[in-house]
C-alpha positions as CSV (number, residue, x, y, z in Angstrom):
1,M,21.8,-105.4,3.2
2,S,18.8,-103.1,3.8
3,K,15.7,-103.2,1.9
4,Q,12.9,-101.1,1.4
5,K,9.6,-102.1,1.0
6,S,6.2,-99.8,0.6
7,T,2.8,-101.1,1.7
8,F,-0.4,-99.0,2.3
9,C,-2.3,-99.7,5.7
10,C,-5.8,-98.2,6.4
11,T,-5.4,-96.9,9.8
12,E,-9.2,-97.5,10.9
13,C,-9.1,-101.3,10.5
14,G,-5.4,-102.2,9.9
15,A,-6.1,-104.0,6.5
16,M,-2.8,-103.9,3.9
17,S,-3.0,-103.4,0.2
18,P,-0.1,-103.1,-2.3
19,T,-1.3,-99.7,-4.0
20,W,-3.3,-96.7,-2.5
21,M,-6.9,-96.4,-2.8
22,G,-9.5,-93.6,-1.8
23,K,-11.4,-95.9,-0.2
24,C,-10.5,-99.0,2.1
25,S,-11.8,-102.3,0.4
26,H,-12.6,-103.8,4.1
27,C,-14.0,-101.2,6.4
28,S,-15.4,-98.8,3.5
29,A,-13.9,-96.1,5.0
30,W,-12.8,-92.9,3.1
31,D,-8.8,-91.0,3.3
32,T,-7.5,-93.7,5.6
33,I,-5.2,-95.4,3.4
34,V,-1.0,-94.2,4.3
35,E,1.9,-95.2,3.0
36,K,3.7,-97.2,5.5
37,V,7.8,-97.7,4.3
38,E,9.4,-100.6,6.2
39,I,13.4,-101.0,6.1
40,H,14.8,-104.2,7.4
41,S,17.8,-106.1,7.1
42,E,18.2,-109.5,6.3
43,P,17.8,-112.1,7.3
44,N,15.0,-110.0,9.3
45,C,11.3,-111.2,8.9
46,A,8.2,-111.3,10.4
47,S,9.1,-115.0,11.6
48,A,12.2,-113.9,13.2
49,V,10.4,-110.9,15.1
50,F,7.9,-113.6,16.5
51,A,10.5,-115.7,17.9
52,T,12.1,-113.1,19.4
53,T,9.0,-112.0,21.5
54,V,8.7,-115.6,22.3
55,D,12.0,-115.7,23.4
56,E,12.1,-112.7,25.5
57,F,9.1,-113.5,27.7
58,G,9.0,-117.3,27.5
59,G,6.7,-119.9,25.8
60,S,6.0,-123.5,25.0
61,I,8.5,-125.0,22.9
62,E,7.7,-128.3,22.6
63,A,3.7,-129.9,22.4
64,I,2.4,-131.3,25.9
65,E,-0.5,-133.5,25.9
66,L,-3.6,-132.0,27.6
67,L,-3.5,-134.7,30.4
68,D,0.0,-133.7,31.3
69,I,-0.5,-130.2,31.9
70,E,-1.0,-128.9,35.4
71,A,-3.1,-126.1,36.1
72,P,-2.1,-124.0,38.7
73,N,-4.5,-122.5,41.2
74,V,-4.3,-118.9,40.7
75,G,-7.4,-118.0,41.4
76,R,-8.7,-114.2,40.9
77,L,-7.6,-110.8,41.8
78,Q,-10.6,-108.9,43.6
79,T,-10.6,-105.2,42.1
80,G,-12.5,-103.8,45.1
81,I,-15.0,-102.8,43.2
82,G,-18.2,-104.9,43.3
83,E,-19.6,-103.9,39.7
84,L,-16.5,-104.2,37.6
85,D,-15.8,-107.8,39.6
86,R,-19.3,-108.6,38.4
87,V,-18.7,-108.0,34.7
88,L,-15.1,-109.7,34.8
89,G,-16.9,-112.9,36.3
90,G,-15.6,-112.8,39.9
91,G,-12.5,-110.2,39.3
92,L,-9.3,-110.3,37.4
93,V,-7.3,-113.2,36.2
94,V,-4.1,-113.9,36.6
95,G,-2.3,-113.8,33.7
96,G,-5.2,-112.4,31.7
97,V,-5.3,-109.2,29.9
98,V,-8.4,-107.0,29.9
99,L,-8.8,-104.1,27.2
100,V,-11.1,-101.2,28.3
101,G,-12.7,-98.9,25.8
102,G,-14.8,-95.8,26.1
103,D,-15.4,-92.4,24.5
104,P,-13.4,-89.4,25.9
105,G,-14.1,-88.3,29.4
106,I,-16.6,-91.2,30.1
107,G,-14.2,-92.0,33.1
108,K,-11.9,-94.5,32.0
109,S,-9.1,-93.6,33.7
110,T,-11.0,-92.9,36.9
111,L,-11.8,-96.3,36.9
112,M,-8.2,-97.4,36.0
113,M,-7.3,-95.5,39.4
114,Q,-9.9,-96.9,41.4
115,S,-9.2,-100.1,40.3
116,A,-5.5,-99.9,41.4
117,I,-6.3,-98.7,44.4
118,G,-8.8,-101.4,45.3
119,T,-6.9,-104.2,44.1
120,V,-4.3,-103.3,46.6
121,K,-7.0,-103.0,49.5
122,A,-9.1,-105.9,48.4
123,N,-6.2,-108.6,48.2
124,E,-3.6,-110.1,50.6
125,E,-0.7,-108.0,52.4
126,G,2.0,-107.1,49.9
127,T,-0.1,-106.9,46.6
128,T,1.7,-104.0,44.6
129,V,0.3,-102.2,41.0
130,L,1.8,-100.5,38.4
131,Y,0.2,-97.7,36.7
132,A,1.9,-96.8,33.7
133,T,0.1,-93.4,31.9
134,S,1.2,-92.1,29.0
135,E,-1.2,-89.0,28.6
136,E,-0.7,-87.8,32.3
137,S,1.8,-86.8,34.5
138,A,2.9,-88.3,37.6
139,Y,1.3,-85.3,39.5
140,Q,-1.9,-85.0,37.8
141,C,-2.4,-89.4,38.1
142,K,-2.1,-88.5,42.3
143,M,-4.6,-86.1,42.0
144,R,-7.0,-88.1,40.8
145,G,-6.2,-91.1,43.2
146,E,-6.7,-88.4,46.3
147,R,-10.0,-87.3,44.9
148,V,-11.6,-90.9,44.4
149,V,-10.2,-92.1,48.0
150,E,-12.8,-90.8,50.6
151,G,-10.7,-89.7,53.9
152,F,-7.5,-90.1,52.1
153,D,-4.4,-90.4,53.7
154,N,-0.9,-91.3,52.7
155,A,-1.4,-94.9,53.4
156,S,-4.6,-95.3,51.2
157,L,-1.9,-95.3,48.1
158,K,0.7,-97.9,49.6
159,G,1.3,-100.4,47.2
160,V,0.4,-98.5,44.1
161,Y,3.4,-97.5,41.9
162,L,3.1,-94.8,39.0
163,L,5.0,-94.5,35.7
164,A,4.5,-91.9,33.6
165,D,6.6,-93.1,30.3
166,T,5.4,-94.4,26.8
167,D,8.3,-96.3,26.3
168,L,7.3,-100.2,26.4
169,E,10.6,-101.0,27.3
170,R,11.3,-98.9,30.3
171,I,7.8,-100.1,31.4
172,T,8.9,-103.7,31.0
173,A,11.7,-103.3,32.9
174,Q,10.2,-101.7,36.2
175,V,7.8,-104.7,35.7
176,L,10.4,-107.1,35.9
177,K,11.7,-104.8,39.2
178,I,8.6,-104.4,40.9
179,R,7.1,-107.8,39.8
180,P,3.5,-106.0,40.7
181,K,0.1,-108.5,40.4
182,L,-1.5,-105.9,38.1
183,L,-0.3,-103.5,35.5
184,I,-2.6,-101.2,34.0
185,I,-1.8,-99.5,30.6
186,D,-2.9,-96.1,29.7
187,S,-3.4,-95.8,27.2
188,I,-2.3,-98.6,24.1
189,Q,-2.5,-96.1,21.7
190,M,0.7,-93.9,23.2
191,V,2.7,-96.8,23.8
192,Y,5.6,-97.7,21.6
193,R,8.7,-99.4,20.8
194,R,11.7,-97.4,19.9
195,D,12.8,-100.6,17.2
196,L,9.8,-99.6,15.1
197,N,10.0,-97.4,12.4
198,S,6.5,-95.9,13.0
199,T,4.6,-93.7,15.1
200,P,2.7,-94.3,18.2
201,G,-0.8,-95.3,17.6
202,S,-0.1,-96.9,14.1
203,V,-1.0,-100.4,13.4
204,S,2.4,-102.1,13.6
205,Q,2.9,-100.4,17.0
206,I,-0.5,-101.4,18.6
207,K,-0.1,-104.7,17.3
208,R,3.5,-105.5,18.4
209,C,2.7,-103.6,21.7
210,C,0.1,-105.6,22.9
211,L,1.5,-109.0,21.8
212,E,4.7,-108.5,24.3
213,L,2.0,-107.4,26.8
214,V,0.0,-110.7,26.3
215,Y,3.1,-112.9,26.6
216,L,4.5,-110.4,29.7
217,A,1.0,-111.4,31.4
218,R,1.3,-115.0,30.8
219,K,5.0,-115.3,31.8
220,L,4.9,-113.7,35.0
221,Q,1.3,-114.7,36.1
222,M,0.2,-110.8,36.3
223,A,-3.3,-109.3,35.5
224,V,-2.8,-106.5,32.9
225,M,-5.9,-104.2,32.1
226,I,-5.1,-102.0,28.7
227,V,-7.3,-98.5,28.2
228,G,-8.0,-98.1,24.6
229,H,-9.5,-95.2,22.6
230,V,-12.4,-95.4,20.3
231,T,-13.2,-94.0,17.0
232,K,-16.3,-91.7,16.1
233,E,-18.5,-94.6,15.3
234,G,-17.6,-95.8,19.2
235,Q,-15.4,-99.0,18.2
236,L,-12.2,-99.5,19.6
237,A,-9.2,-97.7,17.7
238,G,-6.7,-99.5,15.9
239,P,-6.4,-102.9,14.3
240,R,-9.0,-105.8,14.7
241,V,-6.3,-107.9,16.1
242,L,-5.9,-106.2,19.2
243,E,-9.4,-107.4,20.2
244,H,-8.7,-111.1,19.2
245,L,-5.3,-110.9,21.3
246,V,-6.7,-109.9,24.8
247,D,-8.9,-112.0,26.8
248,V,-11.2,-109.5,27.8
249,V,-13.3,-106.8,26.1
250,L,-14.9,-103.9,28.1
251,N,-16.6,-101.2,26.8
252,F,-17.9,-98.4,29.0
253,E,-21.0,-96.7,27.8
254,G,-23.3,-93.8,28.4
255,D,-23.2,-90.0,27.6
256,R,-20.2,-88.0,29.6
257,H,-23.4,-85.4,30.4
258,Y,-25.1,-88.3,32.0
259,A,-23.9,-89.2,35.5
260,L,-24.9,-92.8,35.0
261,R,-22.8,-95.3,33.0
262,G,-22.8,-98.6,32.2
263,L,-19.8,-101.0,31.6
264,R,-20.5,-104.0,29.4
265,G,-18.4,-106.9,28.4
266,A,-18.1,-107.8,24.8
267,K,-15.7,-110.7,24.8
268,N,-14.8,-112.5,28.2
269,R,-12.8,-115.8,27.7
270,F,-13.1,-116.5,31.7
271,G,-17.0,-115.5,32.0
272,T,-20.2,-114.4,30.7
273,T,-20.6,-111.2,28.6
274,L,-24.4,-110.8,29.7
275,E,-23.6,-109.1,32.5
276,I,-23.2,-105.0,33.0
277,G,-21.9,-103.1,35.6
278,L,-23.7,-99.5,36.7
279,F,-21.7,-96.6,37.8
280,E,-22.6,-93.2,38.2
281,M,-19.9,-90.3,38.0
282,G,-19.8,-88.2,41.5
283,E,-17.3,-85.6,42.9
284,R,-15.3,-88.8,44.3
285,G,-15.2,-90.7,41.0
286,L,-17.1,-93.7,40.0
287,I,-19.6,-94.6,42.8
288,E,-21.5,-98.0,42.1
289,V,-25.2,-98.1,41.5
290,E,-26.8,-101.1,42.6
291,D,-30.6,-100.6,41.1
292,A,-31.0,-98.3,37.7
293,A,-34.6,-97.8,39.2
294,A,-33.5,-95.2,41.6
295,Y,-33.6,-92.8,38.6
296,L,-37.0,-93.4,37.9
297,D,-39.3,-90.8,39.5
298,P,-42.7,-92.6,41.4
299,E,-44.0,-89.2,42.0
300,A,-43.9,-88.3,38.2
301,P,-47.4,-87.6,36.6
302,P,-48.9,-90.1,34.1
303,R,-48.1,-89.0,30.7
304,A,-48.3,-90.3,27.3
305,G,-45.4,-91.9,25.4
306,A,-43.6,-93.4,28.7
307,I,-43.8,-96.7,30.1
308,V,-41.5,-98.8,32.6
309,C,-39.4,-102.1,30.7
310,P,-37.8,-104.7,33.4
311,A,-34.8,-105.7,31.2
312,L,-32.3,-108.7,32.1
313,H,-28.5,-107.9,32.2
314,G,-27.0,-111.2,32.9
315,S,-28.3,-112.1,36.2
316,R,-29.5,-108.6,37.1
317,C,-33.0,-107.2,36.2
318,L,-33.1,-103.3,35.6
319,L,-36.1,-101.1,35.5
320,I,-35.6,-98.6,32.6
321,E,-37.9,-95.9,31.1
322,V,-38.9,-96.1,27.7
323,Q,-39.9,-92.9,25.9
324,A,-41.5,-92.4,22.8
325,L,-42.3,-88.9,20.7
326,V,-44.5,-89.1,17.6
327,A,-44.7,-85.7,16.1
328,S,-45.8,-84.6,12.9
329,G,-43.4,-84.7,10.3
330,T,-42.3,-82.1,7.6
331,V,-41.6,-82.1,4.0
332,G,-39.5,-85.1,3.2
333,Q,-38.5,-88.1,4.6
334,A,-39.7,-88.6,8.0
335,R,-37.3,-89.2,10.6
336,R,-36.8,-92.3,13.1
337,R,-34.3,-91.8,15.8
338,S,-33.7,-94.1,18.6
339,N,-31.3,-93.5,21.5
340,G,-30.2,-96.3,23.6
341,L,-32.7,-98.6,21.8
342,D,-31.6,-100.9,18.7
343,G,-32.1,-98.7,16.1
344,A,-32.1,-101.2,13.0
345,R,-35.2,-103.0,15.1
346,L,-37.2,-99.7,15.0
347,P,-38.2,-99.5,11.5
348,M,-39.3,-103.1,12.0
349,L,-41.6,-102.2,15.3
350,I,-43.3,-99.1,13.2
351,A,-44.1,-101.1,10.1
352,V,-45.7,-103.6,12.6
353,L,-47.7,-101.0,14.1
354,E,-48.4,-99.7,10.8
355,Q,-49.8,-103.7,9.2
356,H,-51.4,-104.9,12.1
357,A,-52.4,-101.9,14.5
358,Q,-53.9,-99.5,11.4
359,L,-51.3,-96.6,12.7
360,E,-50.8,-94.4,9.9
361,M,-47.1,-93.4,10.7
362,N,-45.3,-93.4,7.7
363,D,-45.5,-89.4,7.5
364,K,-44.6,-89.3,11.3
365,D,-41.4,-88.4,12.6
366,I,-40.8,-90.7,15.5
367,Y,-38.2,-90.6,18.3
368,T,-37.3,-93.2,21.1
369,S,-35.2,-93.2,23.8
370,T,-34.1,-94.5,27.4
371,V,-34.0,-92.1,30.5
372,G,-30.5,-92.4,32.1
373,G,-28.3,-93.2,28.5
374,L,-28.2,-96.7,29.4
375,K,-28.4,-99.2,26.4
376,L,-31.7,-101.8,25.9
377,I,-30.5,-104.5,23.1
378,E,-32.7,-107.4,23.8
379,P,-36.1,-108.4,22.1
380,A,-38.2,-108.2,25.5
381,V,-38.4,-104.5,25.4
382,D,-40.5,-104.4,22.1
383,L,-43.6,-104.6,23.7
384,A,-42.4,-101.4,25.6
385,V,-41.4,-99.4,22.9
386,C,-44.3,-100.2,20.5
387,T,-46.7,-99.3,23.8
388,A,-44.9,-96.2,24.0
389,M,-45.1,-95.1,20.4
390,M,-49.1,-96.4,20.2
391,S,-49.3,-94.1,23.4
392,G,-47.8,-91.1,21.9
393,A,-49.6,-91.5,18.5
394,M,-53.1,-91.9,20.0
395,N,-52.2,-89.1,22.8
396,I,-53.2,-91.4,25.4
397,V,-51.7,-91.4,29.1
398,L,-50.2,-94.2,30.5
399,P,-50.7,-95.3,34.3
400,S,-47.3,-94.8,36.3
401,N,-47.9,-98.2,37.8
402,M,-47.6,-99.9,34.6
403,C,-44.8,-101.9,33.1
404,A,-44.6,-103.8,29.7
405,I,-42.5,-106.9,28.9
406,G,-43.0,-108.6,25.6
407,E,-41.1,-109.4,22.1
408,V,-43.1,-108.4,18.9
409,G,-43.0,-110.6,15.6
410,L,-43.5,-109.8,12.4
411,G,-46.6,-111.2,12.3
412,G,-47.6,-109.0,15.1
413,E,-48.0,-111.4,18.1
414,I,-46.4,-111.0,21.1
415,R,-44.0,-113.6,22.0
416,S,-42.6,-115.0,25.2
417,V,-39.6,-113.7,27.1
418,P,-37.2,-115.6,29.1
419,Q,-37.1,-115.4,32.6
420,I,-40.6,-113.9,33.3
421,E,-40.9,-114.3,37.0
422,Q,-37.4,-112.6,37.9
423,R,-38.9,-109.7,35.8
424,I,-42.4,-109.4,37.3
425,A,-41.2,-109.7,40.9
426,Q,-38.3,-106.8,40.2
427,A,-41.2,-104.6,39.0
428,R,-43.6,-105.3,41.7
429,R,-40.9,-104.7,44.6
430,R,-40.7,-101.2,42.8
431,G,-44.8,-100.7,43.0
432,Y,-45.5,-101.3,39.5
433,K,-48.9,-103.5,40.0
434,S,-50.2,-103.5,36.7
435,L,-48.0,-105.7,33.8
436,L,-48.9,-105.9,30.2
437,V,-47.1,-109.4,29.3
438,P,-47.3,-112.0,26.7
439,I,-50.7,-113.7,27.1
440,T,-48.6,-117.3,27.2
441,Q,-47.3,-116.1,30.5
442,E,-50.0,-114.4,32.0
443,K,-50.8,-117.3,34.3
444,M,-47.0,-117.0,35.6
445,G,-47.2,-113.6,36.6
446,G,-50.2,-113.8,39.0
447,S,-52.8,-111.3,39.6
448,G,-51.8,-107.8,38.1
449,C,-50.9,-109.5,35.0
450,I,-52.6,-108.5,31.3
451,G,-51.9,-110.9,28.9
452,M,-51.7,-109.6,25.1
453,A,-51.9,-111.7,22.4
454,S,-50.9,-109.5,19.5
455,I,-50.3,-105.8,18.6
456,G,-53.9,-105.8,17.4
457,A,-55.2,-106.8,21.5
458,L,-52.4,-104.3,22.5
459,G,-54.3,-101.3,20.5
460,A,-57.5,-102.2,21.5
461,F,-56.8,-102.5,25.5
462,L,-55.3,-98.9,25.3
463,Q,-58.4,-97.4,23.4
464,K,-60.4,-99.1,25.7
465,N,-58.7,-97.7,28.7
466,A,-57.8,-94.2,27.1
467,N,-57.2,-91.4,29.6
468,R,-56.6,-88.7,26.6
469,A,-53.6,-86.3,27.7
470,Q,-54.3,-83.2,27.9
471,S,-53.8,-80.7,24.4
472,K,-52.1,-78.0,26.8
473,M,-49.1,-78.7,29.3
474,Q,-50.5,-78.8,32.9
475,L,-48.3,-78.3,35.7
476,S,-48.7,-80.4,38.9
477,D,-48.9,-78.9,42.5
478,G,-45.6,-79.2,43.2
479,E,-44.3,-77.9,40.1
480,K,-46.7,-74.9,40.0
481,K,-45.6,-74.2,44.1
482,R,-41.3,-74.4,42.6
483,F,-42.1,-72.2,39.2
484,T,-43.8,-69.7,42.0
485,E,-41.1,-69.8,44.3
486,C,-38.4,-69.4,41.5
487,Y,-40.1,-66.3,39.9
């Protein structure tokens, strides 16, 4: 006998409620509660569905003592993309599931196509990849494959199978037929099961499809990469359980209007989440970037409100320029905006400057940003942000060969940062001779390091070595020449 049961589900977080509400009690989102009608027959229930999934793809039926379990030497699959393998911890783990999220147009599908082609080339002969796309036609995917392969020929795409379908049952049938080493799903929000009475992209569809893909990967010892959509806030769309089911969660960061993109791990059961992969979007897809310092302009004239910081991402050190603009505020509350930096930490640093450097900034509009669109989240960039803001507020020009490294405490003290030697060495390799560092680590850096004990000492240093910026914009000789040629 069929029964109907109505529940209400949040489309943002997947929380269930017995009644309709205007605001979700879990994620506080408005107008996201929708009615969901479940039609099932006795004795069908959630446990029966789960048992069917286990029987279909295999699972451990009896408990096994930990000492008796034999771990197979499955190794890792190399994707042929060094930056991606770095973030994954050495490559794709066989039997693991990777979820990749990012804004529209950031390059997720391009990364998946390059991974598919690179996996076939980088591993042993006979390696195959199945690319299941639900958003494009097979011909459109082939066009992308031809574009990202330099010196394209028909042999370049050998071993890559393409399936333009959204039905998970038909995708599973092709997996059992081809037995690929890597399965790519683009995207999980468009894949569905016909036996579920809900539309593709709904909470129940995403949970069930992802669960079956996880069991399929474990049973067939096959790596799976899943593309996921994101919300307007930059979070992965769908239920939170989606991130719990997979083994690795990667976030593709950056602005699609910038060439530089960053791939960062939010979760990794097989490695660290501190690494970051850098890419540049070009005519032939994503190009690996070994060093973000290439985006710095060594010939740029000194200016106020800009300084370079050696930021640490896992095992690599990146030189990122931090900029700050301090302007006279308009009527009303002063604006505080941050792009690429921790927005919650910016008001704290401003309060420290007001308290310990005697800067009047409560009526100023303050904007901070990083060049290239990369995000800096470690506390070691505090000193660079404070130096840039003080330079902009006092109109003091900073030398173009100066870096700043250090964490700022609430008492105005400059605290030590980890791996200071690696940061200093990377800065000096790029020609930065003057480095502002915590006074406790001044001797570790050798000559050229200027120790700072507090924010007050930083302000005194800047005023003593002040080189005031011109009130009017001055053009360099090269800029004057280009201006004359253009006009």
